[in-house]
C-alpha positions as CSV (number, residue, x, y, z in Angstrom):
1,M,-13.8,36.3,-14.1
2,D,-10.7,34.2,-14.5
3,V,-11.2,31.6,-11.8
4,G,-7.5,30.6,-11.9
5,S,-6.6,34.1,-10.7
6,V,-8.9,34.0,-7.6
7,D,-7.4,33.3,-4.2
8,C,-10.4,32.5,-2.1
9,V,-12.5,35.5,-2.6
10,S,-12.7,38.5,-4.9
11,L,-13.0,41.5,-2.6
12,P,-14.7,44.8,-3.2
13,D,-12.4,47.8,-3.2
14,A,-13.5,48.8,0.3
15,A,-13.0,45.4,1.9
16,A,-9.8,44.3,3.6
17,P,-8.8,40.6,3.6
18,A,-9.3,40.4,7.4
19,D,-13.0,41.6,7.0
20,V,-14.0,38.6,5.0
21,E,-14.7,35.8,7.5
22,D,-15.1,32.1,6.7
23,A,-18.3,31.0,8.5
24,G,-17.1,27.4,8.9
25,L,-13.6,28.0,10.0
26,G,-13.9,31.4,11.6
27,L,-10.9,32.5,9.6
28,G,-10.6,35.1,6.8
29,L,-8.1,35.2,4.0
30,G,-5.9,37.6,6.0
31,T,-6.0,35.3,9.0
32,L,-5.0,32.3,6.9
33,L,-2.0,34.1,5.4
34,A,-1.1,35.4,8.9
35,A,-1.2,31.8,10.1
36,A,1.2,30.8,7.4
37,R,3.6,33.6,8.5
38,A,3.2,32.7,12.2
39,Y,3.9,29.0,11.7
40,P,6.5,28.7,9.0
41,K,8.1,25.5,7.7
42,G,9.3,23.2,10.5
43,S,7.4,25.0,13.2
44,A,6.4,22.8,16.1
45,N,3.0,24.6,16.2
46,A,2.2,23.9,12.5
47,G,-0.3,21.2,13.6
48,G,-3.0,23.8,14.2
49,V,-2.6,25.2,10.6
50,H,-2.6,21.6,9.4
51,E,-6.1,21.1,10.8
52,L,-7.3,23.8,8.4
53,L,-6.2,21.6,5.6
54,E,-8.2,18.5,6.7
55,C,-11.0,17.6,4.3
56,P,-14.3,17.6,6.3
57,V,-15.5,14.6,4.2
58,C,-12.7,12.1,4.2
59,T,-10.5,13.8,7.0
60,N,-7.4,13.3,4.8
61,S,-5.1,16.2,4.2
62,M,-6.2,18.4,1.2
63,F,-3.8,18.8,-1.7
64,P,-4.2,21.0,-4.8
65,P,-6.7,21.6,-6.2
66,I,-8.4,22.6,-3.0
67,H,-12.0,23.6,-3.9
68,Q,-13.7,26.4,-2.0
69,M,-17.4,26.3,-1.4
70,L,-17.7,30.1,-1.4
71,F,-20.0,32.3,-3.4
72,S,-19.8,35.6,-1.5
73,Y,-18.3,38.4,-3.6
74,I,-18.0,35.9,-6.5
75,L,-21.4,34.7,-7.6
76,H,-23.9,37.4,-7.0
77,L,-23.5,37.4,-3.2
78,Q,-25.5,34.2,-3.0
79,C,-23.8,32.8,0.1
80,Q,-21.4,34.1,2.8
81,N,-20.0,30.6,3.7
82,G,-16.5,29.6,2.7
83,H,-16.1,25.9,3.5
84,T,-13.4,23.8,1.8
85,L,-13.0,20.2,0.8
86,C,-10.5,18.1,-1.2
87,Y,-10.8,17.6,-4.9
88,T,-11.5,13.8,-4.6
89,C,-14.5,14.3,-2.3
90,K,-16.1,17.0,-4.5
91,A,-17.9,14.4,-6.5
92,R,-18.8,12.3,-3.5
93,V,-21.0,15.0,-2.0
94,H,-23.1,15.5,-5.2
95,N,-22.1,19.1,-5.6
96,R,-23.4,20.1,-2.2
97,C,-21.4,21.5,0.7
98,P,-21.4,18.9,3.5
99,T,-21.4,21.7,6.0
100,C,-24.1,24.1,4.9
101,R,-25.6,22.3,1.9
102,Q,-24.8,25.2,-0.5
103,E,-24.2,24.3,-4.1
104,L,-20.5,23.9,-5.0
105,G,-18.6,25.6,-7.7
106,D,-15.2,25.0,-9.3
107,I,-13.3,27.7,-7.4
108,R,-9.9,26.7,-6.0
109,C,-9.0,28.0,-2.6
110,L,-5.5,29.3,-3.5
111,A,-5.1,30.9,-0.1
112,L,-5.2,27.5,1.6
113,E,-2.8,26.1,-1.0
114,K,-0.4,28.9,-0.2
115,V,-0.7,28.1,3.5
116,A,0.1,24.5,2.7
117,E,3.2,25.4,0.7
118,S,4.6,27.0,3.9
119,L,4.3,23.9,6.1
120,E,6.5,21.0,6.9
121,L,4.8,18.1,8.7
122,P,5.7,14.6,10.0
123,C,4.9,11.5,8.0
124,K,1.5,10.1,9.0
125,Y,3.3,6.9,10.0
126,Y,5.3,8.7,12.7
127,T,3.5,6.6,15.4
128,L,5.0,3.5,13.7
129,G,8.5,4.9,13.8
130,C,9.0,7.2,10.8
131,Q,10.9,10.3,11.8
132,E,10.7,12.2,8.5
133,I,9.6,15.8,8.5
134,L,8.4,16.7,5.0
135,P,7.2,19.7,2.9
136,Y,3.4,19.5,2.8
137,Y,3.1,18.6,-0.9
138,S,5.8,15.9,-0.6
139,K,3.9,13.9,2.0
140,I,1.8,11.8,-0.4
141,K,4.8,10.6,-2.5
142,H,6.8,9.8,0.7
143,E,3.9,8.0,2.5
144,A,3.2,5.8,-0.6
145,Q,6.8,4.4,-0.2
146,C,7.4,4.9,3.5
147,S,9.1,1.8,4.9
148,F,7.0,2.2,8.1
149,R,3.7,2.0,6.3
150,P,1.6,-1.1,7.3
151,Y,1.8,-4.3,5.4
152,N,-1.3,-6.0,3.9
153,C,-2.2,-9.5,4.9
154,P,-0.4,-11.9,2.5
155,Y,-3.0,-14.6,2.8
156,A,-4.2,-15.5,-0.7
157,G,-7.1,-17.9,0.0
158,S,-9.6,-15.0,0.5
159,E,-9.9,-11.3,0.4
160,C,-8.5,-10.1,3.8
161,A,-8.4,-6.4,4.8
162,A,-6.1,-6.9,7.8
163,A,-2.9,-4.7,7.8
164,G,-0.2,-4.0,10.3
165,D,3.5,-4.6,11.1
166,I,5.1,-8.0,10.6
167,P,4.6,-9.3,14.2
168,H,0.9,-8.4,14.0
169,L,0.5,-10.1,10.6
170,V,2.3,-13.2,11.8
171,S,-0.1,-13.5,14.8
172,H,-3.0,-12.8,12.4
173,L,-2.0,-15.5,10.0
174,R,-1.5,-18.0,12.8
175,D,-4.7,-17.2,14.9
176,D,-7.2,-16.1,12.2
177,H,-6.2,-18.0,9.1
178,K,-4.7,-21.0,10.9
179,V,-1.8,-21.3,8.5
180,D,1.0,-23.8,8.9
181,M,3.9,-22.3,10.9
182,H,7.4,-23.8,10.6
183,S,10.9,-23.0,11.9
184,G,13.9,-23.7,9.7
185,C,15.2,-23.0,6.3
186,T,14.4,-26.3,4.5
187,F,11.0,-27.7,3.7
188,N,9.3,-30.7,2.2
189,H,5.7,-30.3,1.3
190,R,3.2,-32.6,-0.5
191,Y,0.3,-31.1,-2.4
192,V,-2.7,-33.3,-3.4
193,K,-5.7,-32.6,-5.6
194,S,-8.3,-35.3,-6.3
195,N,-9.3,-34.0,-9.7
196,P,-6.3,-32.3,-11.4
197,R,-8.3,-31.8,-14.6
198,E,-10.2,-29.0,-12.9
199,V,-8.0,-26.0,-12.7
200,E,-10.0,-23.1,-11.4
201,N,-7.6,-20.8,-9.5
202,A,-7.2,-23.4,-6.7
203,T,-5.1,-22.2,-3.8
204,W,-3.5,-24.4,-1.2
205,M,-3.0,-23.4,2.5
206,L,-0.3,-20.8,2.9
207,T,2.8,-22.0,4.8
208,V,4.9,-19.6,6.9
209,F,8.6,-20.2,7.7
210,H,10.7,-18.6,10.3
211,C,14.5,-18.5,9.7
212,F,17.3,-15.9,10.0
213,G,15.0,-14.0,12.3
214,Q,12.6,-13.3,9.4
215,Y,9.3,-14.7,8.1
216,F,8.7,-16.2,4.6
217,C,5.4,-17.2,2.9
218,L,5.3,-20.3,0.6
219,H,2.4,-20.2,-1.9
220,F,1.2,-23.0,-4.1
221,E,-1.8,-22.8,-6.5
222,A,-3.3,-23.8,-9.9
223,F,-4.5,-21.4,-12.6
224,Q,-4.8,-21.0,-16.3
225,L,-1.7,-19.6,-18.1
226,G,-3.3,-18.6,-21.4
227,M,-5.0,-21.8,-22.5
228,A,-2.6,-24.1,-20.5
229,P,-3.5,-25.2,-16.9
230,V,-0.4,-24.9,-14.7
231,Y,0.7,-25.2,-11.0
232,M,2.9,-22.6,-9.5
233,A,4.9,-22.3,-6.2
234,F,6.7,-19.2,-5.1
235,L,8.1,-17.6,-1.9
236,R,7.4,-14.1,-0.5
237,F,9.4,-12.3,2.1
238,M,7.6,-10.6,5.0
239,G,9.4,-7.3,4.8
240,D,10.5,-4.7,2.3
241,E,12.1,-5.4,-1.1
242,N,15.5,-4.0,-0.1
243,E,15.7,-6.7,2.6
244,A,14.2,-9.4,0.5
245,K,17.2,-9.1,-1.9
246,N,19.5,-10.4,0.9
247,Y,17.9,-13.9,0.6
248,S,17.6,-16.6,-2.0
249,Y,15.5,-19.8,-2.2
250,S,15.2,-22.9,-4.3
251,L,12.2,-25.1,-5.1
252,E,12.5,-28.6,-6.5
253,V,9.9,-31.1,-7.8
254,G,10.5,-34.5,-9.3
255,A,9.9,-38.2,-9.6
256,N,10.7,-41.1,-11.9
257,G,14.3,-40.0,-12.3
258,R,13.4,-36.5,-13.4
259,K,13.2,-33.2,-11.6
260,M,12.6,-29.5,-12.1
261,V,14.5,-26.8,-10.0
262,W,13.7,-23.2,-9.6
263,E,16.1,-20.7,-7.9
264,G,15.4,-17.1,-7.2
265,T,15.0,-14.2,-4.8
266,P,11.8,-14.0,-2.7
267,R,9.5,-11.2,-3.5
268,S,8.4,-8.8,-0.8
269,V,4.8,-9.0,0.5
270,R,4.6,-5.3,-0.6
271,D,4.0,-6.9,-4.0
272,S,0.5,-8.4,-4.0
273,H,0.0,-12.2,-4.3
274,R,-1.6,-11.6,-7.7
275,K,1.2,-9.4,-9.0
276,V,3.8,-12.0,-8.2
277,R,1.7,-14.8,-9.7
278,D,1.0,-12.9,-12.9
279,S,4.7,-12.1,-13.3
280,H,5.4,-15.9,-13.3
281,D,8.2,-15.3,-10.8
282,G,8.3,-18.8,-9.4
283,L,8.3,-22.6,-10.2
284,I,5.7,-23.2,-12.9
285,I,4.7,-26.8,-13.7
286,Q,2.6,-27.7,-16.7
287,R,-0.3,-30.0,-15.7
288,N,0.9,-32.9,-17.9
289,M,4.3,-32.7,-16.2
290,A,2.7,-32.4,-12.8
291,L,0.7,-35.6,-13.4
292,F,3.9,-37.3,-14.7
293,F,5.6,-36.4,-11.4
294,S,2.5,-37.6,-9.5
295,G,2.9,-41.2,-10.9
296,G,0.2,-43.8,-10.9
297,D,-2.7,-43.5,-13.3
298,R,-2.4,-39.7,-13.4
299,K,-6.0,-39.3,-12.0
300,E,-4.8,-37.6,-8.8
301,L,-2.2,-34.8,-8.3
302,K,0.5,-35.8,-5.8
303,L,3.3,-33.3,-5.9
304,R,6.1,-33.2,-3.4
305,I,8.0,-29.9,-3.4
306,T,11.2,-29.5,-1.5
307,G,13.1,-26.3,-0.9
308,R,15.5,-24.3,1.1
309,I,16.2,-20.6,2.0
310,W,19.6,-19.1,2.4
311,K,21.1,-15.7,3.0
312,E,23.9,-14.4,0.8
313,Q,27.0,-13.4,2.7
314,Q,30.1,-11.7,1.4
315,T,33.6,-12.9,2.2
316,P,36.5,-10.4,2.9
317,D,37.5,-10.7,-0.8
318,G,34.0,-9.8,-2.0
319,A,32.8,-13.2,-3.0
320,C,29.3,-14.3,-2.1
321,I,28.7,-17.5,-0.3
322,P,25.3,-19.0,0.9
323,N,24.7,-19.0,4.6
324,L,22.4,-21.9,5.4
325,C,20.7,-21.8,8.8
326,S,20.9,-24.9,11.0
C-alpha cells in the first residue's frame, strides 16, 4: 500500500468514514472533516478543532507530518486505536503510543493535516499583546519572529533560563543577578584583573543603563581570539533590532597620551551574548595594548572605559543629528 496516499485509515468497501471511530479522540475521519467544514478559517469556534491538533506528548500544535498510531484496516486489523502525535515526539516515545502503548508505524494522518489547513488561529503570544490571526501552518514562522515573544535573560556570567518582557527582565537582573543599575547616557567604568596573563573567558559584572526611556546592557570580558588573548566591550539594547537601530554608542579607552575609540549601533538582546561576542561587534583590545593602557609594571589590568549613548534624530531637511540625554 502506498502510505503517502492514505488519509488516516484505509476503509473496506462497506465502511463509511463516520463508521470508523478514533478510540482516543472519539472522532472518526468523517467527523474530523465535518469539523473542518463547521469551523472554517477565522471561525471564533476553531479552538475546539485546534485541540485535536495538540500533541499528547509535548502539548505543542502538530504540524506536518502528523503521524497516526492506527493499525485498524491497515496492518492486519491489529489495533482499533487511532491516536496521533507530532513528528518530533515520535522518537521520544520509543515507537510506542503514549496513550495505548501500541507500536507505532510511519503512517501520516492526512485527515488531521487537512483539518489544520482550514484553520486560522491567534499567535501563541496573544496574551502578551500580539493580535495576529494566522493560517495554521504559518504560525511557527510568525511566532519565531513575533515581536511580542519573550526575551531571554541577557546576563552572561552564568546560564540563566529566565525569560519575559523587558520590565520583568530588568527586575530580574537587579534582584536576582544584583547587576549595577545606572541612569544616564554617559558612563565611566574601571575594570581590574589581578593576573591579566590568564585569559579564560573571564566575564565582568553586567551593567545596565537607563536612558531615553530604554535599557542598555554593557558587557566586558576576556577571551581568546584565535591564539591572541583580547578584552572586549560592547553594548546591547533591551528591545528588538528595529528599535536598536535608532541608537548609537561610543566606547573609549586610553592612557599615556593614546586612546582607542569604538562607535557603533547596539545589538538587540534578541542576539545572544555569544553571537555578539563571536561577531567581534564591539571595542576589542589586544592584551599587550590593554596592559600598556593600564600603566605601571603591566602586572595588573586597570582599564578605564568611558562611553556615551545617543539617539539619532532627523532635522526637517533630512539630516541626522545626535540627541544626547541630559
